[in-house]
N, C-alpha and C positions, 0 to 999 in steps of 0.2 A: 845530839846530832851535830851541832855546829863544832863542838870540841873534837869530835871524831873526824870530821872533814878537814879541820885545820891540821890535825896531826897527819892525815894522809897527804895533804898538800905540802906540808913541811918536808915530809919524807921524800916526796917526789922531787921537790926543788933541790934538796940537798943531794939526792942521788943523781940528778941531772947535772949538777955542777961537777960531780966527781966523774961521771960517766956520760958525757954529753952525747955520745953516739948511740945510746940505748933508746928504747921505745918510750912513747908518751904516757898518758895518764894512768894512775894507779900502778906504776911500774913496780913499786916495792912489793906489791902483792902478787905479781905475775911470776911463775916459775921460770928460771933462766932458760930452760929448753923451749919455752913457749914464747919468748920475747922476740918479736920481729924487729929488723932494723928499721930506723926511721931517720928523717932529716934532723940536722943538729938543733933546729928550733921549731918544733911542730906547733901548730896552732893550739892543740889541746893543752900543751905545756904552758904556753903564754896565757891562755884563758884561765887555767888553774892557778897560775901565779897571780893573775889579777884577782881571782876569787880569794886567794889566800890573803892578799894585801887588803882587799876590802873587808874581808871577814875579820882580819886582825884589828882594823880600825873600829869595826862594829864592836868587837870584843872589848877593846880598850875603852870605848865609849860606855859599854854596858857596865864595866867594872866601876866606873866613877859616877854612874847615874844614880838618881835618887828614886828610881821606880820602886813601888811598894812590893813587887813580887820578885823573889829570888829563890834559888834552890833551897836556901836555908829557911825560907818562910812558908813554902808550900807544904801541903799535907805530906808527912813522911811516908805514909802508906802508898802514895803515888810513886815515890822514888823506889820503894821496895818492890813494886809491881813490875814484872817482866813478861814480854810476849814474843817468844822467839820466832814464830813463823812470819813475823813482819819486822824482824830485828835488824841487827847490824849487817848481816850478809845480804839481806834484801836491799838495804840502803846502798850498799856497794853496787849491787846489780843494777839498780835504777840509774846510778851515775854512769855506769858502763854503757847502759842502753842509750843514754843521751849522747855520750861521747861517740858511740858507734855511728850515729847519724852524720857526724862531721868527719869522722876518721875511720871510714870503713876498712881501710887497708892496714890499720894499726893493730888489729887483733887476729888471732888464729881462728876466729869463728865469725859468723855473719849475723847471729841473733842470740838474744838471751832467752833461754827456755826455763820458765818458772815452774819448777817441780817442788816448790816450797809450801804450797797451800792448796786445799781442796776447792778449787775454783774452776769447775769444768768448762763453762762457756768462754772463759778467757783463753782457753787453749783449743778452741774450735768446736766444742760440743754444741750441737744445735738444740734449741728448746723444743719441747713437745708441742706439736702444732695445735692439738685440741686445747691445751691449756692456754696458749697464747691467743687463740681465736676467742675463747670465752672472756679472757681479760680485755681484749680489744673491744668487744661488744659491750661489756659492762662499763668500760671507761668512756665509750662514745656511743651512748644508748640510742642516739638518733639514727644510727645505722640500722637498727632493728626495724625501722619504718621504711627503709629503702628497698625497692624491689630488686636492685642489683645485688643486695646482700646475700640473697639465696643462691646466687651463682658463684659467690666467692667463699662462703662459709658453709660448714657442714650443718646438716639439719639439727643434730644433737647439740652442737655448740650454740646454735641460736636458741634452742629450747632451754639449755642450761643457763644461758645468760638471762633469759626472761625470768626463770625461777629464782636466780640469785638476786636480781634487781627487785623482785617482788618482796624479798626479805629485808631490803635496805630501806629505812625510812627516807621518803622523798626520792627513792631510786638514785641517790646521789653518792657516788664513790668518793667524792671530795669532802664529804661531811664526816664528823666524828661518829663513832659507833659506841655501843655499850662498852664499858671498860674491859670486860672479859672478851669482847668480840661479838660480832653479829650473832644473835641467837639462832637464826636459821642455819648459819654455817656451822655453829657448834653442834646443832642437831645432826648435821651430815657427818661431821667428824666423829661424833659419838657412835653413830651407826656404823661407820667404817671400822672403828676400834672393836666394836662388838662382833662384826663379821670376821675380823682378823683373829680374835682371841677366843670367840665362843662363849664369852661372859658379858653380862650387861655393862654398859657404860652410860654415865649420866652427863648430859651436856653442861650441867652446872659445875661439873668438875673440870671443865676445859677452860683454860686461859690462853687466848690467842696472843702471840707475842711477835716482835720483830726479829724472827729467827730464834733459835734455841738459846743464844747467849744471854739476852735480857732475862729470860726465865731463870737461868742459872744464877745470875746476879741477884734476882729477886729472892731466891731461896737462900742464898748466902746472907743477904741482908736480914732475912727473917731469923736465921739460925745463929748468927754470930754476933756477939756483943762485945767480946774482948779476946785477948790472946789466950785466955783460959778456956775458950770454946774451940773445939777442934773438929776437923772433917777428915775422915779416912779417905785417902785418895791414892789411886794406883800410880806406881812408878814403873815404867814410863807413863806419863799422862799428857793429855792435851792441855797446853799451858793456860787455857781459859780458867781452869780450876785453881791452879796456883795463883794466877793473877787476881781472880775474884776473891779468893780467900785473903790475900794480902790487902787488897783494897778495902775489904770490910773488916779488917783488923783481927781475923782469927788465926788459928794455927793449923797448918797442913800436917796431918799425921800420915806418913807414907806407909804403904804396904807394897812390897816388891813382887811384880809378876815374874814367873819362873821361865826364863828364856829357854832353858834346857828342855822343858816340856811344852814348847810351843806357846809360850807366854801364858801359862796356866795360872790360875788364881787359887792359892792354897789357903784353906780356912785356918790352918794352924798358924800361918803367918799373920793373918788378920787378928787372931786372938792375941798373939804375941805383941803386935804393935798397939792394939787396944789397951792391953794391960800395962804396957810401958808408958803410954800416954797418961793413963789414969794415975799411975804412980807418981807422975810429975804434977798432978793437980789439974790436968786438962780434962774438961768435960767433953767427951767426944759425942757429937750430936748426930752425925750422919755418915753414911758410907756411899762414896761415888763408885759406880761401875759403868764402864764404857763398853757397850756390846752392840755390834762388832767393834773391835778395839781400835783406838787412835792413840798413838801412832803405830801400834803393833800389828793390826790386821787380823787378830784371831777372832774366832766365833766361839762363844761359850757353849759347852755341852749343857743340855737341859738338867742333867743330874747335878752339875756344878752350880747351876742357878738355884736349884732347890736348896742346896747347902747354904748359899748366900742368903736366901730369903729366911731360912731358919735361924741363921746367925743374927740377922737384923732383928728378928722377932725376939730371940732370947736376950739380946743385949740392949733392947730398947732404942735402936737406931733408926733414923729415917733413911730409907733407901732411895738414893738419887740415881735414877736409871737413864743414862745418856744412850738413847736408841736411834740416833739420827741416821745411822748407816743400815737400818733394818732391811732395806732393799738390796744392799750391796753384799751378797753372799755368793762366792764363786766356786765352791767345792761341793760335790754331790753328797758327801757324807755329813754335812753340817746344815742346819736350818736355824733361822731366827725364831726365837720364842720371846715374847715380851715378858718382863718381870711381873707385870700385873697378871698375865695369864698363868704364870708359874705359881704366884702367890694364891690365886683363886683356886687353882687345881689342888693345892695343898690344904684347902679348906679355910684359908685366912680371909676374913672379910674386912669391912670398913673399920671395925673396932679392934682389929688384931694387929695391923701393921700400917705404918705411915709410908706411903710410896708416892714419889713424883716421877713421872715419865716425860722425857723431853723428845720432841720430834721437830724436824726442820724441813723446809722445802729446798734448802741449799744443797743437799746431798742426793742419795738415791740415784735414779736414772734421770732425774729432772734437772738437777744442778742449777736451780734458780737462785743463786747466792744474792744477786743484787736486788731481788724483790723483797728480801727480808721478811720471810713468812715462817711461822712455826707455832708451836703450842706446848703447853705442859698440861698433863692430866694429874690433878692433885686429889689423892684419895687417902683416907685414914686420918684426917685431921678433925678436931672438934669444931663446932660451929663458930665459937668465938675466935679461934685461930684463923679459920677461913675468912672471917670478916676482916682480919688484919691483912691477909694476902690480897683480898679484894681492894682494900684501902691503898695498898702499894700499887696495884694495877691502875687504880683511879688517878693516882698522882701523875701517871704518864698519859692520862686521858684515854688513849686506846692505841692499839697497834695499827699499822697502815693497812688500808682496805685491800689493796692489791695482794699483799701477803696473806691476808685472811682468806681471800677468794682462792688463792693458790693452795693454801693448806686444806681447804675443803675439797678441791679437785684432786689433790694427791691421795686423799683418803676415800675418794669416790670417783675413780676414773671411768672412762667408757666401759660399758658392759656388753657381753655378747648380744648381737642383734642391733646395737646402736650403729648409726651411720659411720662414726669415726673408729669403731672398735678395731677393725683389721689394720688400719694405718697406725693407730695408736700402739697396738701390740707389736707391729713390725719395728716401730721406732724404739719402744721400750726394750724389746728383746735384743735388738741390734746394738744398743748402747751397752747393755749389761754383758752380752757375750763378748763384745769388743774389750770391755774392761777386764774380763776374765783372761782373755788372750794376752793383753798387755801386762797384766800382773804376773802371769806365768813366764812370759818372755824376760821381763826384768828380773824376776826371782832367779831364773836359771843363769842369766848373765852375771848377776851379783855373786852367786855361788861358785862361778868359774874363776873368780878373781883370787889372787894370792892373799891369804890371810883374812878373807871375808866369808862370813857365814850369814845366811838369811833364812829365817823360818818361812814356812809355807804361807802364801798370801791367801787367807781364807775369806776375808771380807774387807769392808771399808774401802779406802782409796789409797792406801799407803803400804810401803815396805820399810822395814826398820832394821837394815843389816848391821851386823857387828863387825868392826874393823880391828884387827890386831896390828897396831901401828908399831913400826920399828922404834927403838929407844932413841935413835938420833932424831927422828921426827918429833917425838915427845919433848926432847931437849930443845929443839928449834922452836917449838910452840911456847915452851916456858920462857925462852929468851924474848919472845914477842909478847909475853904476858897474856897469852890466850889459851883456851882449852885446846888440847890436841885434836879433838874432832872438829872444832871450829877452824883450826889451822888447816886441816885437810879440806874442809868445805870451801874455804876461801881460795885455796890453791886450785881446787876443782873449778870453781867459778871463773877464775881469771885465765885458766887454760882452755876451758871448753864452752863457757857461757851457760852452763847448766847450774841452776840454783837449787840447792837442797839445804835442809836445816840440820845442824849438828844435834846429836843426841843429848848433849848437855843442856839444851833448851827444853827438854822434856823430862829430864831426870833419868838416871840409869844407875846400875850397881857401880859403886866406886871402883875405879881401875879398869872399867870397860868403856869402849868408845863405839858410838853408832852414828848414823845419820838417817833422817826420814826423807824418803823420796816418794812423790805421788806417782800414780799410774795413769795420770790424766792426759798427757800429750797424746795427740791422735796417732793412730796406728802407723801412719806413714813416717812419723818422726821417731818412732821407737828405735829402729835400726841405727839411726844417726846418734841417738843418745847412748845406746849400747857401745857403739864404736868409740865415741868420745870418752866415755867413762873408762872403757877397757884400756885405751892408749894412755890416758892420763894416769890411771892407777899403776900400770906397769912402770911408767916413767918415774912416778912418785916413789914407788918402792925401790927402784934402782938407785935413785938419788939418795935415799935415806937408809939404805940397807946397812944393817949392823956389821 
């Protein structure tokens, strides 16, 4: 990060010396047509020059220090790990956001709009009231004894809080729980899974985690022992998977989703990639499937899911099912079906297939990212392997209690007849219907742009349009030693303040270029995003037209 900022500052200072009448900070990244005039010596340039000088001194000091930790001495797996959704472009955006506070007139936009990550509440989505009432009462249990509480909280939130507290030893949400999570909450989650799928669920199969990400890491740690162990992973993929595979020393075995068929998953490609990996001596241990898709937004057809389950059964692969967007389906002709439901409907039981399903409170209509709640349901593993999974969970003591409570609420929300039911359904349906509108509006806008195609937004929280970039733009990107789609995204950010993630951060068919954009800004901001994107894209294409 320091090296990146130094290079940006160097470029800015050199550029300013040559063209002292141009605009301030991060000028070298701003398209010429978007650069406003500024005074000869703006404060932001002075501050960045000072930053450069102080950072250079620090850098020189670092190079001669005898500190025991250097890039050469740290774990090389960390250096190999990359996570694009919080990568270079987001770092630039954060610097721009800080500079905007001091130099509001220096940019052609008045705010940074973060469309880079599925973080709903940061973009204005309100939490579900019932969930927050229960959390508040559990965390401050003395409120339950106050008469005023009944005038402020719904009857069913008070009742649910009592039930949850009765399941927590000492009624203390600040205490450690069982390593797998509070047993009573796992009972509730298992009942919710059973109601969803129509097949039994065992609370002992549930491991409550701080969001889905730690659960993914736990499974990678279990399955990967060297680069000779591989995981079949979709391309494009959510970079958690490539990052966790790299951190745990395994090999990512890619299979490509077919953009031409709406990001379809072809069994023939799975077989081809599996055989190729095995021919190289890689023991492929598992298959990752993200449904609904991230970053691609497709929802798998149930028939396709059956083929995937049969493939894993035949090839002896663990099926790692990322199902965190199961509530986010926006088209009437598609429905979410869990892979466990599909496997059980095919007649496969515990002894037939190993399956791990991931769920999170960060997505859906609830968007409680900061509460860090989630779980994995682990089925089809022998008792001795299960003991090892439990041991890994025990090393972390337990997941946070607020996240555990939320996970139980997500899988057991208010029911018809409950005091909160009507308001809960209004909030839930309002959020999901608004997401569907935003997805369609952005999809249509992207498809109207020259050289841009975007598949239908069926689910999840993202669009992943393909951009046909002019050769001159590709050459300009190469001159800056950056990927062409990253070049486009940087220019977009500096011209509009809109933050998106280049497709190269997710993987894509070589020679194609994409970016991922969330649908999460609130409805009143969508027209501005569309206008900014449309004007920028036209200007960009005109500038680099062949």
